[in-house]
ZAPADO-50813 format. One line per field, with one value per residue (C-alpha): residue number from 1; residue in one letter; x, y, z. Coordinates in steps of 0.25 Angstrom, whole numbers, plus 2048, in hexadecimal, padded with zeros to 3 digits. Example, Ala and Ser with C-alpha at 12.3 -4.5 7.8 and 13.67 -1.06 7.14 Angstrom:
2
fikol: (1,2)
vexdo: (A,S)
px: (831,837)
py: (7EE,7FC)
pz: (81F,81D)
This chain:
427
fikol: (1,2,3,4,5,6,7,8,9,10,11,12,13,14,15,16,17,18,19,20,21,22,23,24,25,26,27,28,29,30,31,32,33,34,35,36,37,38,39,40,41,42,43,44,45,46,47,48,49,50,51,52,53,54,55,56,57,58,59,60,61,62,63,64,65,66,67,68,69,70,71,72,73,74,75,76,77,78,79,80,81,82,83,84,85,86,87,88,89,90,91,92,93,94,95,96,97,98,99,100,101,102,103,104,105,106,107,108,109,110,111,112,113,114,115,116,117,118,119,120,121,122,123,124,125,126,127,128,129,130,131,132,133,134,135,136,137,138,139,140,141,142,143,144,145,146,147,148,149,150,151,152,153,154,155,156,157,158,159,160,161,162,163,164,165,166,167,168,169,170,171,172,173,174,175,176,177,178,179,180,181,182,183,184,185,186,187,188,189,190,191,192,193,194,195,196,197,198,199,200,201,202,203,204,205,206,207,208,209,210,211,212,213,214,215,216,217,218,219,220,221,222,223,224,225,226,227,228,229,230,231,232,233,234,235,236,237,238,239,240,241,242,243,244,245,246,247,248,249,250,251,252,253,254,255,256,257,258,259,260,261,262,263,264,265,266,267,268,269,270,271,272,273,274,275,276,277,278,279,280,281,282,283,284,285,286,287,288,289,290,291,292,293,294,295,296,297,298,299,300,301,302,303,304,305,306,307,308,309,310,311,312,313,314,315,316,317,318,319,320,321,322,323,324,325,326,327,328,329,330,331,332,333,334,335,336,337,338,339,340,341,342,343,344,345,346,347,348,349,350,351,352,353,354,355,356,357,358,359,360,361,362,363,364,365,366,367,368,369,370,371,372,373,374,375,376,377,378,379,380,381,382,383,384,385,386,387,388,389,390,391,392,393,394,395,396,397,398,399,400,401,402,403,404,405,406,407,408,409,410,411,412,413,414,415,416,417,418,419,420,421,422,423,424,425,426,427)
vexdo: (X,X,X,X,X,X,X,X,X,X,X,X,X,X,X,X,X,X,X,X,X,X,X,X,X,X,X,X,X,X,X,X,X,X,X,X,X,X,X,X,X,X,X,X,X,X,X,X,X,X,X,X,X,X,X,X,X,X,X,X,X,X,X,X,X,X,X,X,X,X,X,X,X,X,X,X,X,X,X,X,X,X,X,X,X,X,X,X,X,X,X,X,X,X,X,X,X,X,X,X,X,X,X,X,X,X,X,X,X,X,X,X,X,X,X,X,X,X,X,X,X,X,X,X,X,X,X,X,X,X,X,X,X,X,X,X,X,X,X,X,X,X,X,X,X,X,X,X,X,X,X,X,X,X,X,X,X,X,X,X,X,X,X,X,X,X,X,X,X,X,X,X,X,X,X,X,X,X,X,X,X,X,X,X,X,X,X,X,X,X,X,X,X,X,X,X,X,X,X,X,X,X,X,X,X,X,X,X,X,X,X,X,X,X,X,X,X,X,X,X,X,X,X,X,X,X,X,X,X,X,X,X,X,X,X,X,X,X,X,X,X,X,X,X,X,X,X,X,X,X,X,X,X,X,X,X,X,X,X,X,X,X,X,X,X,X,X,X,X,X,X,X,X,X,X,X,X,X,X,X,X,X,X,X,X,X,X,X,X,X,X,X,X,X,X,X,X,X,X,X,X,X,X,X,X,X,X,X,X,X,X,X,X,X,X,X,X,X,X,X,X,X,X,X,X,X,X,X,X,X,X,X,X,X,X,X,X,X,X,X,X,X,X,X,X,X,X,X,X,X,X,X,X,X,X,X,X,X,X,X,X,X,X,X,X,X,X,X,X,X,X,X,X,X,X,X,X,X,X,X,X,X,X,X,X,X,X,X,X,X,X,X,X,X,X,X,X,X,X,X,X,X,X,X,X,X,X,X,X,X,X,X,X,X,X,X,X,X,X,X,X,X,X,X,X,X,X)
px: (800,805,809,808,816,818,826,827,82B,824,825,820,82D,838,83C,83C,84B,848,83B,841,84B,840,837,835,82C,81F,826,832,828,821,82F,832,825,828,835,82F,824,82F,833,825,81E,812,818,814,81D,817,820,81B,822,81D,821,827,820,820,815,817,80F,817,816,823,821,82E,835,82D,830,83E,83E,836,840,84B,845,842,850,855,84D,853,861,862,865,859,85C,85C,84D,847,844,83D,834,826,823,815,80E,800,7F5,7FF,804,7F6,7F1,7FD,7FA,7EC,7F0,7FA,7EF,7E5,7EF,7F1,800,804,80C,7FF,7F3,7E9,7F3,7ED,7F9,7FC,7EF,7F4,803,7FD,7F6,803,80B,801,800,810,812,811,805,7FE,7F2,7F5,7FB,7F1,7E5,7EE,7F0,7E2,7DC,7E5,7E1,7D3,7D6,7DD,7D1,7C6,7CF,7CE,7C0,7BA,7C3,7C9,7D8,7DB,7D8,7E3,7EE,7EC,7FB,809,808,7FC,804,810,807,802,810,814,807,80C,81A,815,809,801,806,7FF,80C,814,819,81D,827,821,82D,826,819,814,807,80D,812,806,7FD,808,806,7F6,7F7,801,7F8,7EC,7F3,7F6,805,809,80F,819,823,821,82D,82B,834,82A,828,81B,815,81B,816,807,808,80E,803,7F8,7FE,802,810,81D,823,833,83D,842,850,84B,846,852,84D,83F,841,845,836,82E,82A,826,82C,825,82C,827,82E,831,840,84B,853,853,84C,84C,85B,860,86A,85E,856,862,864,855,853,85F,855,848,84C,849,83C,83B,83A,831,834,82B,830,826,82F,834,840,841,842,848,857,856,861,856,851,85F,85D,859,84B,847,83D,83D,832,832,827,829,828,819,815,813,809,802,801,7F9,7EE,7ED,7E4,7D8,7D9,7DC,7CD,7CE,7DA,7D5,7C9,7D4,7DB,7CF,7CD,7DB,7DA,7CD,7D3,7DF,7D7,7CF,7DC,7E2,7D5,7D7,7E5,7E3,7D8,7E2,7E7,7D9,7D3,7DB,7D8,7C9,7C9,7D0,7C6,7BB,7C1,7C4,7B6,7B0,7B9,7B4,7A5,7A7,7AE,7A3,798,7A1,7A1,792,78F,789,780,77C,779,76B,768,763,76B,764,767,775,776,76F,77A,785,77F,77D,78B,791,789,78E,79C,79B,794,79F,7AA,7A3,7A8,7B7,7B7,7B2,7BC,7C7,7C3,7C2,7CF,7D6,7D7,7DD,7EB,7E3,7E0,7EB,7EA,7DB,7DF,7EA,7E0,7D6,7E0,7E5,7D7,7D2,7DF,7DF,7EB,7F2,800,7FA,7F4,7E5,7DB,7D8,7D5,7C7,7C4,7C3,7B6)
py: (800,80E,816,825,82A,838,83E,84C,857,863,86F,865,85D,865,874,87D,87B,86D,86F,87A,86F,866,870,870,877,872,86F,868,860,85C,857,84F,848,844,840,836,832,82E,824,81E,826,82F,83C,84A,854,85E,869,876,87F,876,868,860,852,846,83E,831,825,819,80A,809,814,811,814,820,826,824,82B,836,838,838,842,84C,84A,84D,859,85F,85B,853,844,83B,83A,849,84B,83E,844,850,847,840,834,830,824,822,827,830,835,838,83F,848,84D,84F,857,860,863,867,870,868,866,874,87E,887,87D,87E,886,889,887,878,873,879,874,866,867,86C,861,857,85E,85F,850,843,83C,830,829,829,837,83D,838,83C,84B,84C,848,851,85D,859,858,865,86C,865,869,877,877,870,876,884,87E,889,895,8A0,89F,895,895,897,8A4,8AA,8A5,8AD,8B9,8B6,8B5,8C2,8C9,8C3,8C9,8D7,8D7,8E0,8DE,8EB,8F2,8E7,8E5,8D7,8D1,8C5,8BB,8B1,8B4,8A6,8A1,8A1,8AF,8B4,8AE,8B3,8C1,8C0,8BC,8C8,8D2,8CD,8D1,8DF,8DD,8E3,8DA,8E4,8DB,8CE,8C6,8BA,8B2,8B4,8C3,8C2,8BB,8C4,8D0,8C9,8C7,8D5,8DB,8D5,8DA,8E8,8E4,8E5,8D9,8D7,8CE,8C2,8C7,8D5,8D1,8DA,8E6,8E5,8DD,8EA,8EF,8E4,8DF,8D0,8C6,8BA,8B0,8A4,8A1,894,897,88C,895,8A3,8AE,8B8,8BA,8BE,8C8,8D0,8CF,8D4,8DF,8E3,8E3,8EE,8F7,8F4,8FD,8F2,8EE,8DE,8D5,8C9,8BE,8B1,8A7,89E,896,888,888,895,8A2,8AB,8AA,8A4,8AE,8B9,8B5,8B9,8C7,8D2,8D6,8CB,8C0,8B3,8A9,89D,893,88B,897,898,88D,896,89E,891,88D,899,895,887,888,88D,883,877,872,874,86D,861,861,862,857,84E,851,84E,841,83D,840,838,82C,82D,82C,821,819,81C,819,80C,807,808,7FA,7F3,7FA,7F2,7E5,7E8,7EC,7DF,7D7,7DD,7DB,7CD,7CA,7D1,7C9,7BC,7C0,7C3,7B6,7AE,7B5,7B3,7A4,7A3,7AB,79F,79C,7AB,7AC,7A9,7B5,7C2,7CF,7D4,7C6,7C7,7D5,7D0,7C4,7CF,7D8,7CD,7C7,7D6,7D8,7CB,7CE,7DD,7D7,7CD,7D7,7E2,7DD,7DA,7E8,7EF,7E7,7EB,7F9,7F9,7F3,7FC,808,7FD,7F6,7E9,7EF,7EA,7DD,7DC,7E0,7D5,7CB,7CE,7CD,7BF,7B9,7BD,7BB,7CA,7CF,7C2,7C2,7BE,7CC,7C8,7CE,7C1,7B2,7AE,7A2,794,78E)
pz: (800,7FD,809,80C,812,817,81A,81E,828,82D,837,842,842,83A,83C,830,82E,829,823,81A,815,811,80B,7FC,7F2,7ED,7DF,7E6,7EF,7E1,7DB,7E8,7E6,7D8,7DC,7E6,7DC,7D3,7DE,7DE,7E9,7E9,7EF,7F4,7FB,804,808,810,819,824,81E,814,812,808,806,7FE,7FA,7FA,7FB,804,80F,816,809,806,813,812,803,80A,815,80C,802,80D,813,805,803,811,80E,81A,81E,821,830,831,82C,831,83F,838,82E,831,82A,829,821,81C,826,82E,821,81C,829,829,81B,81E,82B,822,818,823,829,836,834,830,839,837,839,82D,825,817,80E,812,80A,7FD,800,801,7F4,7ED,7F2,7ED,7E0,7DE,7E3,7DD,7E4,7E0,7E4,7F3,7F4,7EB,7F5,801,7FD,7F7,804,80D,804,807,816,816,80F,818,825,821,81C,829,834,837,837,82C,834,835,836,82C,826,828,822,82B,836,832,832,83F,845,83F,846,853,851,84D,854,849,83B,835,834,82F,821,81C,812,80B,806,7FC,7F5,7F5,7FC,80A,809,804,80E,819,812,813,821,825,81D,825,830,82C,827,81A,80F,80B,802,7FB,7F6,7ED,7E4,7D9,7D7,7D1,7DD,7E7,7E0,7E0,7EE,7F1,7E9,7F1,7FE,7F8,7FB,7F2,7EB,7ED,7E9,7F2,7F0,7F4,802,809,804,80B,818,81F,81B,821,82F,82B,821,81D,814,80D,800,7FB,7F9,7FC,804,80C,806,812,815,823,81D,816,823,82B,822,822,831,832,82C,833,83F,84A,843,845,838,839,830,82D,824,81F,816,816,812,81A,813,81E,823,831,836,835,842,848,842,84C,84A,841,845,83D,83D,835,832,83F,847,843,84C,858,84F,84B,85A,85E,853,856,862,85B,850,858,856,847,846,84D,843,838,83D,83D,82E,82B,833,82C,81E,822,825,819,811,819,816,807,807,80F,805,7FA,7FE,7FE,7F2,7E9,7EF,7F0,7E1,7DE,7E6,7DF,7D2,7D4,7DA,7CD,7C4,7CB,7CA,7BB,7B8,7BF,7B7,7AA,7AE,7B0,7A3,79C,7A7,7A8,798,79A,7A3,79E,79D,7AA,7B1,7AE,7B4,7C1,7C2,7C0,7CA,7D4,7D3,7D3,7E0,7E6,7E4,7EA,7F6,7F8,7F7,7FF,80D,809,802,80E,817,80F,80F,81E,81F,816,821,82B,82C,827,819,811,818,814,806,805,80A,800,7F5,7FA,7FC,7EE,7E6,7E2,7DB,7D9,7D3,7C4,7C5,7C6,7CF,7D5,7D1,7CD,7D6,7CE,7CF)
């Protein structure tokens, strides 16, 4: 039976220093999935600022797990022994439940965050799923949408971006006199800008690697677009810097920040780094008057929002569990469905053969009478097969499902070595 295998890491067990080494773009995630597919796996790679995970469908789960661990270690440029303590390895039901919780926003740094559902969808679209992973990710998306529709798990702050704005408000108290430099004009950056603007901040500058996109976002907030390599010129003019690019290395350099601070006349500079890998040089935190927070620092902000949403989270947990049980029942049935189909095909073959042998004796019957014989014999076969079919389906969701299927194949000689569905017994 094909097994579901998950190998991954997240903010729960790995610091941002390790997560940023394992982080990959959506395009790169798709490439990794196709490499694994070439080795015979169904594969999907999900990589966000909070996690990097490999979902595999394989006949040998132990080999698949070793393959996934080695791949993640290779991405990080570390030995397997170095990354193993920071990886979780889940199989079948546990792996499915994990993904459903992720899609429902229950395993995010900010519970109920809005972005994760789109990230799960994007990973599946970029990946190389087959029958098992197609069903898994389709049902995960359904679970995520259902959790948001039937609970208030997604109430504000519903994303890392809005949590960042809440953190800025805690630091400054009132953002109405604060100006912001947005580094990165993607979805995360735009959401952060909206949250900051809603709290009264002015989005003064937007820097992006794509000039057209930066100008588009800047126009929306009546700010000015600047080039990524021109950050040093505007750092002294803002109070808050929010950076969320997908660049592989440092974007906001410590020397530029140090130079900017000198012209700020004692005004503090607050920097929030939402990127993984991190955009802002960590040395910035050592510069007087600078306060740097990365994505892991948002946990305190998130903790303050949990109490009011705990009941909603419990309901969302129920939804994720229910959907995981449905998926696992379907997964388990994959082993008995072929046996049921083979049994019914064999029984129909027997019925048809016996009617053919009796064709001479049935020749005197009218067309209507022959149809009655066909109907009655088909009904007898269906009634005889109904109890074993029901028992097989019931057993599919237990540990005995495979044994039941094997017993049926053995008892009726289904799938013999000669390639036949079964032998019609001689009279």
